[in-house]
Backbone as a ProteinNet text record, in pm:
[ID]
protein_1_A
[PRIMARY]
MGGRYADNGLIFANKDGEPLNYTMTVRRHFKPVVRALGFDTLTPYGLRHTCASILMKAGTPPHVVSETLGHANVKITLDTYSHVLPGMQETARDAMQKIFFG
[TERTIARY]
13603	13637.2	13533.6	13576	13484.2	13484.5	13559.5	13565.7	13671.4	13709.1	13813.4	13949.9	14040.4	14175	14246.1	14302.9	14378.5	14525.8	14605.8	14748.5	14815.8	14844.2	14910.2	15059.5	15111.4	15254.4	15299.6	15207.4	15240.9	15289.2	15382.5	15428.6	15324	15267.5	15161.6	15038.8	14930.9	14807.5	14688.6	14575.6	14454.6	14396.9	14282.7	14227	14188.5	14176.3	14143.8	14267.2	14385	14508.1	14543.3	14467.4	14491.5	14588.2	14650.3	14741.7	14670.9	14746.3	14693.3	14672.6	14578.2	14559.2	14670.3	14759.4	14878.3	14843	14755.2	14721.8	14664.5	14572.1	14509.9	14609.9	14694.6	14793.9	14891	14936.9	15029.3	14958.9	14838.8	14765.5	14731.9	14683.3	14636.3	14746.5	14850.2	14949.4	15089.7	15139.3	15277.2	15298.1	15218.6	15238.3	15224.8	15126.2	15119.7	15244.2	15296.6	15417.6	15536.5	15550.8	15661.9	15655.4	15536.4	15521.2	15554.3	15509.6	15536.9	15686.6	15760.5	15905.5	15978.8	15903.2	15963.2	16020.9	15982.2	16031.7	15918.8	15875.7	15759.8	15775.7	15896.4	15913.4	15950.1	15961.2	15997	15883.2	15918.7	15819.5	15856.1	15760.8	15795.6	15901.9	15891.2	15992.2	16128.9	16131.4	16257.3	16321.4	16239.7	16291.6	16346.5	16276.6	16320.7	16455.7	16467.5	16591.3	16706.2	16676.7	16778.1	16823.7	16729.6	16762.4	16853.3	16816.4	16896.4	17036.2	17044.2	17173.9	17263	17205.1	17282.6	17330.4	17242.5	17281.7	17394.9	17383.5	17488.2	17620	17613.4	17733.2	17799.5	17718.9	17770.9	17830.3	17821.5	17881.2	17787.7	17660	17563.9	17567.3	17575.6	17580.5	17461	17487	17379	17260	17283.7	17169.8	17080.2	17138.9	17059.1	16975	17036.1	16961.9	16849.9	16880.1	16780.9	16662.1	16689.9	16582.4	16501.7	16570.3	16503.2	16406	16447.4	16364.7	16258.1	16273.9	16177.6	16200.7	16324.3	16355.2	16351.3	16315.4	16305.7	16442.4	16546.7	16682.7	16782.7	16903.2	17004.9	17051.5	17036	17075.1	16999.4	16871.8	16792.7	16853.1	16888.2	16946.6	17079.5	17165.4	17297	17285.3	17195	17175.8	17124.2	17039.5	16977.9	17070.3	17148.9	17226.6	17377.3	17422.8	17567.3	17636	17561.6	17620.7	17677.3	17635	17686.8	17808.2	17853.9	17963.5	18091.9	18123.4	18241	18372.9	18382.5	18508	18525.7	18431.5	18439.5	18554.4	18590.3	18703.2	18832.5	18851.2	18970.6	18971.1	18856.3	18845.9	18881.4	18830	18860.6	19009.4	19066.8	19210.2	19293.8	19258.4	19333.1	19321.5	19204.5	19185.7	19272.6	19276.3	19359	19507.5	19546.9	19686.6	19725.1	19635.4	19661.9	19671.4	19582.7	19583.5	19714.4	19758.7	19876.8	20009.1	20008.4	20135.2	20144.4	20040.9	20044.8	20021
8026.3	7941.2	7958.3	7927.8	7933.9	8066.4	8164.4	8294.9	8297.6	8416.4	8432.5	8397.1	8360.7	8326.4	8451.9	8444.4	8555.3	8517.6	8591.1	8562.4	8615.5	8524.3	8559.6	8531.6	8503.4	8478.2	8344.4	8252	8121.1	8026.7	7940.2	7839.7	7730.2	7687	7587	7651.1	7651.5	7714.4	7629.6	7653.6	7584.3	7655.3	7610.9	7666.4	7813.2	7865.7	8007	8092.7	8028.3	8101.3	8111.9	8045.1	8047.3	7935	7942.8	7835.7	7700.9	7596.5	7460.9	7424.6	7336	7281.9	7180.2	7209.4	7127.7	6981.9	6959.6	6823	6742.1	6800.6	6728.9	6704.2	6800.7	6785.2	6672.9	6670.1	6564.2	6428.7	6421.3	6294.2	6243.3	6330.2	6287.7	6272.4	6354	6356.3	6314.6	6375.1	6350.5	6206.9	6163.5	6030.3	5917.7	5919.9	5811.1	5803.8	5917.4	5917.7	5865.2	5911.7	5868.8	5717.9	5667.4	5522.9	5443.7	5494.2	5425.6	5418.3	5516	5517.5	5437.7	5389.1	5307.6	5385.9	5510.8	5595.1	5627.8	5531	5548.1	5658.6	5685.3	5782.1	5922.3	5943.9	6075.4	6174.5	6294.7	6399.6	6524.7	6614	6741	6817.4	6815.4	6883.6	6818.5	6687	6616.6	6656.2	6671	6716.1	6857.9	6943.9	7082.6	7085.4	7005.7	6999.6	6946	6842.3	6785.3	6887.5	6957.9	7060.3	7166.8	7216.7	7320.1	7268.2	7145.6	7087.9	7074	7028.3	7013.2	7149.6	7248.1	7382	7437.5	7422.6	7473.2	7399.7	7268.3	7187.5	7222.4	7262	7297.2	7437.5	7509.5	7642.2	7755.4	7728.4	7834.9	7933.8	8062.1	8160.2	8143.7	8146.7	8126.4	8219.8	8343.9	8435.4	8390.2	8324.4	8272.9	8154.5	8064.4	7950.8	8002.4	8101.3	8159.9	8216.2	8289.5	8345.2	8234.7	8131.4	8019.2	7950.1	7935.2	7868.3	7959.8	8089.6	8184	8213.7	8192.1	8223.9	8375	8415.1	8557.6	8624.6	8549.2	8604.2	8490.2	8526.5	8425.8	8353.7	8413.4	8348.7	8217.5	8216.1	8093.3	7984.5	8019.6	7923.8	7871.7	7962	7921.1	7837.5	7873	7794.6	7654.2	7643.9	7515.3	7425.4	7482.8	7401.9	7411.8	7464.8	7476.7	7340.6	7234.9	7101.4	7053.3	7111.3	7068.2	7150	7240.7	7329.7	7309.5	7190.6	7176.3	7208.9	7194.7	7221.5	7364.9	7452	7588.5	7668	7642.9	7713.4	7679.9	7553.7	7512.5	7571.8	7575.4	7632.9	7781.3	7852.7	7995.5	8015.3	7933.7	7943.5	7919.4	7815.5	7783.1	7894.4	7955.9	8065.8	8185.1	8218.6	8331.1	8300.4	8178.4	8140	8152.7	8110.9	8120	8265.5	8350.8	8493.4	8558.7	8531.6	8601.2	8535.1	8403.2	8334.9	8256.3	8269.6	8207.1	8063.4
14873.7	14761.8	14651.5	14531.6	14420.2	14348.2	14401.8	14337.7	14229.5	14191.7	14091.1	14149.2	14060.8	14103.6	14152.4	14271.3	14329.5	14327.7	14251.4	14244.1	14370.1	14462.1	14587.6	14583.8	14465.6	14451.4	14507.6	14521.6	14577	14467.7	14501.7	14406.2	14392.6	14505.6	14506.6	14568.3	14493.4	14541.1	14499	14564.6	14522.5	14399.7	14351.5	14227.5	14238.9	14362.3	14381.7	14407.9	14413.7	14439.2	14586.4	14670.5	14814.7	14852.1	14971.2	15013.5	15020.2	14987.9	14997.4	15144.3	15168.7	15302	15324.3	15416.3	15438.1	15467.7	15563.2	15604.8	15489.3	15416.7	15305.6	15192.1	15165.2	15059	15092.3	15216.6	15258.2	15250.6	15301.1	15305.4	15164.6	15077.9	14945.6	14841.3	14852	14743.9	14787.9	14892.9	14934.2	14983	15080	15137.5	15035.9	14945.8	14846.5	14757.2	14717.7	14633.9	14713	14836.1	14921.6	14945.9	14974.8	14996.4	14870.6	14756.1	14629.4	14600.7	14651.2	14632.9	14740.3	14839.3	14944.7	15060.6	15076.7	15185.8	15282.4	15358.9	15446.7	15551	15595.6	15704.7	15656.8	15528.9	15475.5	15497.3	15543	15568.3	15489.4	15467.2	15402.2	15481.3	15614.2	15695.7	15678	15668.6	15646.5	15514.3	15410.5	15280.9	15289.9	15363	15381.8	15453.5	15559.1	15635.9	15550.6	15472	15383.5	15279.5	15220.8	15121.9	15182.8	15299.8	15365.3	15399.1	15448.6	15484.1	15361.1	15250.8	15126.9	15076.8	15080	15035.5	15121.2	15252.4	15342	15318.1	15306.3	15284.8	15151.4	15051.9	14919.3	14915.9	15028.3	15033.4	14995.2	14986	14957.6	15073.3	15045.6	15154.9	15249.6	15380.5	15477.6	15459.2	15416.8	15399.6	15284	15183.4	15072.1	15119.1	15196.3	15250.9	15341.4	15423.1	15513.4	15436.4	15329.2	15246.8	15179.4	15132.4	15067	15162.3	15287.6	15387.1	15446.4	15425.6	15481.8	15628.9	15674.6	15814	15835.7	15956.5	15990	15985.3	16016.7	16009.6	15993.3	15954	15923.8	16050	16166.2	16292.4	16311.5	16277.9	16290.1	16202.3	16080.8	15987.4	16040.7	16084.7	16134.4	16261.1	16350.2	16472.5	16441.2	16339.6	16305.3	16224.3	16134.7	16040.2	16059	16170.5	16192.8	16199.7	16230	16238.6	16105	15994.4	15864.2	15821.5	15908	15871.7	15951.5	15999.9	16086.5	16018.5	15888.8	15819.7	15774.2	15803.8	15753.5	15814.1	15939	15999.8	15925.3	15894.4	15821.2	15680.4	15617.4	15483.5	15486.5	15585.2	15598.6	15625.9	15713.1	15743.7	15618.5	15542.9	15421.4	15317.9	15306.9	15212.1	15249.9	15378.3	15423.6	15401.6	15429.8	15409.4	15262.2	15173.2	15029.6	14986	15037.7	15001.3	15042.5	15164.3	15216.1	15181.1	15162.1	15142.9	15012.5	14929.2	14797.4	14791.9
[MASK]
++++++++++++++++++++++++++++++++++++++++++++++++++++++++++++++++++++++++++++++++++++++++++++++++++++++

């Protein structure tokens, strides 16, 4: 620490360009804001899960959600968030029916 800024391509970085300390960031910044908003049990992971669920439910392609979350492969994303996709079979069936039968 204390050296020149190193651009590591991070969205959130410390003053040297290195990753933020997760525990300290959550304790000093995230939790006070969450408490002030009245959401005592909200966590960064909970926000991540909510974001992914909303994206999947909105029809965002799974590979895009996977890349956004930084998953190693789309299988992880589909295994984790398939619960938000129960209507996709019907949607696919209806699309095929429309294509073939107007």
